[in-house]
N, C-alpha and C positions, 0 to 999 in steps of 0.2 A: 321363614315361610316361603313356599314356592310361588305364592300368588300375593300380589300387593293389594292392600285395602284402599278403597276410595277415600278421598279427603273427608275428615270428620269422624273417622271410625276408630281412632286411637283409644278414646276412653273405653270403648267396648272391647277392644283387644286387651286392654289392661285388666278389665273385669275378668275376662276368661283366663288370662295368665295367672291371676291371683287366686282364682277359685276353682278352675277346671270347668267353668260354665258360668252362666249369668246368675246374678243374685236372686232373680225371680224363679229360676228353675232349679237351683241347688239348695234353696232354703228349705229345711225339713219341717218348719212350723206347720201346724194344722191349718192356720189361716191361709198360708200360701197354697197348700194342697187343695183346699176348698175353692179358692179363687181360680186357680188354674183349671181345676176340673170343670168349673162352671163355664169358663171361657171355651173349653173344648166342646162342651155340650151345646153352647150357643152356636158355634161355628158349624158343627155337624148338623144342627137343627135347621140352619138356614141354607147351607150348601150341601147338596147331595153329592158325595164323593165316590160312592161305590161304583166301580166299573167305569169311572171317568178319568180323564187326564187332568191332573191338578198340579198347581205350583204354589209353594209357600214362600211368599215374598217378604224378606226380612225375617228369615227362619231362625236367626240366632244360632245357638248351639245345637239345634236339631231336636230338642226335647219334644216340642209339639209336633214337628214334622213326623218323627218316628211314631208318635201316638196316632196321627192321622193314617199312616200306613198300616199300622197294626189293627186299628179299630175299624176304619172305613173301607179298607182294601180298594183304593183306586186302581185303575188299570195301569197308570203310570204316575209317578210323583217326582217333582223336582223341588229343590230348595235353594234360595239365593239370599246371601247376606253380605253386607259391606265389610264385616269384621273377619279377616282371614283366619284369625285364631279361633273364632267361633266355628267356622266351617271345618277347620281341622278336627275339632272336638266332634262335630256332627258326623264327619266321615268315619270316625273311630268307633261309633256306636255299633253294637251287634245288630246285624241285619241291614246296616246302612248302605251296603253295596247295591241294594235294589233301588236306592234313591239317588237322583242326579243332583248332588250338592255342588254349588258354584259360588265363587266370590264375584260380587258385582254390585252395581247401584240400581235401586228400584226405579230411578227416573231414566234409565237407558238399558232396557232389558236385552239380553243376547238371543232372544227367540223371535221367530217370524210371527206375523199376524196370525191369530187363531191357532196357535200351537197347543193351547190347552182349552179344556171345557170350563174349568173353575180356577180362579186365582184367589188366594187368601192373603189379606193384608192384616196381620194381627199385631197391633201395637207398634207399627213401624212409621206411620206417617208423621207423628209428632217428633221423630228423630231426623227426618229428611230435610234437605235444603229446599227442595221444591216439591211439596206434597201434592200439589195439583198435577204436576207432571207424572208423579208416581201413580196416581189414580188413572190418568190417561194411558200410561203404559200397561197397567194391569188390564184395562178394558181392551187394549189393543191385542194382547196375547191371549185373552180369554173372553168369552162372551158373557161370563158371569163372574162377579166379584163379591166375596164376603169379607167385610171389614170390621174390625174391632178397634176402637180408639178410646182413650181416656175422655171422660165426659167433660167437655169444655164449659158446661154450665155450672159445674160443681165449685162452690166457693172454697171448700176444703182443698181441692186440687190446685186452685189458683194460689192459695197461700203456700202450699208445698213447692210449687214452681218458683216462687219468689224467694223462699227462705231455706229450703232443704238443700244441703250440700250436694247430695246425689243428683237431685233434679237440676241443680245449677250446673254441675260438672258435665252432665249429659245434654245440656241445653234443651231440656224438655219444655214443651208448651202445648197446651191442648186447644182444640178447635170446637166451635159450636157445631151442632148438627146441621144448622143452616149452611154453614161454610162447607162442610163435607158434601152435602147434597148439591151445592153449587158446582163444586169441582166435578162431580159425576155428570151433571148436565153439560158442563163445558167440554167434557171429554166425549160427548155423544151418547151418554147413557141415561138411565133413570133408576131411581130407587124403588124397589118393589116391596120391600119389607124392612121395618126398622123397629128398634126398641132400646130402652135404657135398662141396664141390668147390673147385677152384682153389688151386694151390700157389704160383703165381707172384705176388708182390706187385706193386702198381702201380709202385712206385719202387725199382728196384735196378739194378745194373750189367748190361750186356748179357750178359756171359759167365755171370753167375749166373742170369739169366733163362733162358738157353738150357739150362743144366743142370737147373734146376727144372722146366722144361717137359718135358724128356726123361723125368724120373721121375714127373711129375704123374699120368699114368694109373695107375701102380702104387700110388702113395700113396692115390689116390681109391678104391682097392679094399680097402684095409686097414682093417677095422672100427674098431678102437680108435684107431689113429693118425689117421685122417681126422677123427674127431670133435674132436680138439684141435689139429691142425696145419693144417687147411685153412681157407681164408679166408672162405668163404660157406656158408650153408645155403639150399638151394633147395627149394621145394615147389610142388606143384599141388594146389589145393583146388576142390571143387565145392559148390554150394549144394544142400542136401537139399530135395527137393520137399515142399511143404506147410509 
């Protein structure tokens, strides 16, 4: 590879070398398609990308980045990830020449202050060594940040983080919404919108995925249930002036 990966990226490079992409983006199961589609809808619903400069931080193999470009049509789009093998895959996608893909760390971004209008942090903070610094960097290069993270209040997720070989190999750990909001405030920003979402897990039988998708809208509206049962916490934050 022509570019070196930051420390801690090797498990992700191995994922890409073995599958040609990440397990979450190359899995053909219905449940994975439903979960990823919902994530895209959430991000596009909270962050207006059309005609704006956007950056996808922790873009992985470029699957979502390409969808943002094709669907929302930002005026400019960049993607950054620590796994050099993933960036190679991202750059090989049809139409990827219009996206500025780079290898790098989310806690030390290679762009100047205010280079973008919107920064996307999609499922990346729980992989970083210093998630608070990554939030601060996102707010430095963009006045608006849209973030999706695993729901740190979910007891199911806490069990997976402790016992799942995949979660352990990738050193995954989830954070509470309160912790994520604190990092935003410490970085000089404020959360303007937030929600818990997604009932369909990435990996489950098709029949179960269809059933969960049917009741998902109802569960997302139940205040206490959604806090502990849903898969992700999503928020939009802005940088306070001055």
